[in-house]
N, C-alpha and C positions, 0 to 999 in steps of 0.2 A: 075112766070114761069122763069125758068134760061135758058138762050141761051148757047147750047152746042156746042163747035167747030166740025166740020168734022173731019174725023180720019185723023192723021198725023198733025193737027193744034192743038194751043193753045191760049188762051182767056186772057188778061190782062187787068183788071179793075182797074183803080185808081181814087182817090179823093184827094182834099185838104180841109183845114178847116182853119179859120181865124175868132177867138175869138173875138167879140169886145168890150168885159168887159175885156179882158186882152191881153197884147202883147205876146199872144203864137200863132204861126202858126205851124200847122202838115199836113203831106202828109202819104199816105198808099197805098197798093196796093196789088193785089193776082194775080196770075196765076193759071188757071184751065188747066188741057189738054182734050182730044179728048173724054174722059170715063167721066167727070165731076169732077174728083179728082183734089185736090188740089196739087199744084206744086212746090209752093214756093208764098214768099210775104216779104213785108219791110212795116216799119212805122218808122217815124223820124220828129224829131222838127227841123225845118228850120227857119232861121232869118227873111225870105222876108213877107212884109207885102199886096205886091199889089197882088191882087186876080189873074190876069193873069201871074204874076210870080209865084205864089203857085201853080197854075194847070199846067202850062208850066213844071215847076220842078217836078212835081208828074209824067207828061208824059215822061220826060227823064228819071226818076229812073225806072219807068215800060219797057221802051224799054231796058236800061242797064240789067234789071231783065230777060227777054225775049233774049237777047243777050247770057247771060252768059248760057243761057240753050241750 
């Protein structure tokens, strides 16, 4: 079940990924509007390895995406 934001609001979901087998770190996110439609998103490779830093970076990029809208 997908939670859809109320009218006039939007929702941003973000996540980070650290691969234990390779030195690769990625983040991504998606923004949906009150009708559940896709409003934007992002994905990128970053160079941090600490999971706290990775999740924090994902939240920061999600906030930047929201602010741009």
